[in-house]
C-alpha positions in Angstrom: 90.7 134.6 46.9 90.9 131.5 44.6 87.8 129.3 44.3 89.9 126.2 43.5 92.5 126.7 46.2 92.5 124.4 49.2 93.4 125.9 52.6 96.9 125.2 53.8 95.6 122.9 56.5 94.2 120.7 53.8 97.6 120.3 52.0 97.2 116.5 51.9 94.4 117.0 49.4 97.1 118.2 46.9 98.2 114.5 46.6 95.4 114.3 43.9 96.6 115.7 40.6 93.2 117.5 40.1 93.4 119.1 43.5 97.0 120.3 42.8 95.9 121.6 39.4 93.0 123.4 41.0 95.4 125.2 43.3 97.8 126.2 40.5 95.2 127.4 38.0 94.9 131.2 38.1 96.9 134.4 37.5 100.1 134.8 39.5 102.5 137.8 40.0 106.1 136.5 40.3 108.8 138.6 42.0 112.4 137.2 41.7 115.9 138.1 42.6 118.7 136.5 40.6 122.2 136.0 42.1 125.5 134.2 41.0 126.7 131.3 43.0 130.2 131.7 44.4 132.3 134.7 45.2 130.2 137.3 47.0 126.9 135.9 45.8 126.7 138.8 43.2 123.3 140.3 42.6 122.5 140.0 38.9 118.9 141.4 38.5 115.4 141.6 40.0 112.3 140.8 37.9 108.6 141.0 38.2 106.1 139.4 35.8 102.6 137.9 35.5 102.0 134.3 34.7 98.6 132.8 33.8 98.2 129.1 34.5 95.2 127.4 32.8 94.0 123.9 32.1 94.5 122.4 28.6 93.3 119.3 26.8 95.0 116.1 28.0 94.9 112.6 26.6 96.8 111.2 29.6 95.1 110.1 32.8 96.4 113.2 34.5 95.8 116.9 34.2 97.6 119.2 31.8 98.3 122.8 32.6 99.9 125.5 30.5 101.9 128.4 32.0 102.0 131.6 30.0 103.6 134.9 30.6 101.2 137.7 30.3 102.7 140.3 27.9 99.7 142.6 28.0 97.3 141.7 30.9 94.1 142.9 29.2 94.8 141.4 25.8 94.7 137.5 26.2 96.2 136.8 22.8 99.4 138.6 23.9 100.6 135.7 26.0 103.7 133.7 25.5 103.6 129.9 26.3 106.3 129.1 28.8 105.6 125.5 29.9 103.2 122.6 29.3 102.9 120.6 32.5 101.2 117.2 33.0 100.3 116.1 36.5 99.6 112.4 37.1 99.2 110.2 40.2 102.6 108.7 41.1 103.1 105.0 41.8 103.4 106.2 45.5 100.0 107.3 46.7 101.6 110.3 48.6 103.0 112.2 45.6 102.0 113.5 42.2 104.3 112.9 39.3 105.0 115.9 37.1 106.3 116.1 33.5 107.0 119.6 32.1 108.2 120.8 28.7 109.6 124.3 28.4 108.8 126.2 25.3 111.3 129.0 25.8 114.7 127.7 26.5 116.9 126.7 23.5 119.1 124.8 25.9 116.7 122.3 27.3 114.6 120.4 24.8 114.1 117.3 27.0 111.1 117.4 29.4 111.6 118.3 33.0 110.5 115.7 35.5 109.5 116.1 39.1 107.0 115.5 41.8 104.8 117.1 44.3 105.0 116.0 47.9 101.9 117.0 49.8 103.5 116.7 53.3 106.1 119.3 52.4 103.7 121.3 50.1 106.5 121.3 47.5 106.6 120.9 43.7 110.1 120.1 42.5 111.2 120.0 38.8 114.5 119.0 37.4 115.6 119.7 33.8 118.9 118.2 32.8 120.4 118.5 29.4 123.7 116.7 29.5 124.6 117.5 25.9 124.3 121.2 26.6 125.9 120.9 30.0 123.0 122.5 31.8 120.9 121.4 34.8 118.0 123.4 36.2 116.1 122.6 39.4 113.0 124.5 40.5 111.1 124.2 43.7 107.7 125.8 44.3 106.5 125.6 47.9 102.9 126.3 48.7 102.9 128.8 51.6 99.1 129.5 51.7 96.2 129.5 49.3 97.5 132.5 47.4 101.3 132.4 47.9 104.2 130.2 46.7 107.9 130.5 47.6 110.1 129.7 44.6 113.8 128.8 44.3 115.4 128.0 40.9 119.0 126.9 40.6 120.7 126.7 37.2 124.2 125.2 36.6 125.8 125.6 33.2 129.3 125.4 31.8 129.4 129.2 32.3 128.7 129.1 36.0 125.8 128.7 38.4 123.0 131.1 39.5 120.0 131.1 41.8 116.7 132.7 41.3 114.6 133.2 44.4 111.4 134.8 45.2 107.7 134.4 45.4 104.5 134.1 43.4 101.2 135.7 44.6 97.8 135.0 43.2 96.3 138.1 41.7 93.0 139.2 40.1 93.6 141.0 36.8 90.2 142.7 37.1 91.8 144.8 39.8 94.3 146.1 37.3 92.4 148.4 34.9 93.7 148.7 31.3 
């Protein structure tokens, strides 16, 4: 479905930041279930949304991507910026270093850091804000050229929760206004 997506069998190609960016760029539907840690693993809520990931100008040697929520799919100005992500080659030739800044959370002002490991097809980000007592870790695992499995854990002074689900590549042209 996606022109820039590599087949799952070519996962080692994602070790290059441009190849990984080519995979991520596009429009994705995300479906999540949120639960509390502890007790009976209490269900909190389920959510669905659309995220548009596109390339942006980058002064660094890497590739910068912007993740935006799509508020109204057929009106591009109605998008809210979630993250700015920069992908660069890591000192190890087998991974891609990731720096990510959230534009939504008042808790986490420091950039998240992480890496993509091609052998595991996994992008992991960790955002720790010691002053606010919050740590968030997100893992995106490439399942195939149009699917990612996602797990986000968040620990705060108020408790811990897990967000789990998937992201599917979609074509907005198939969703008429």
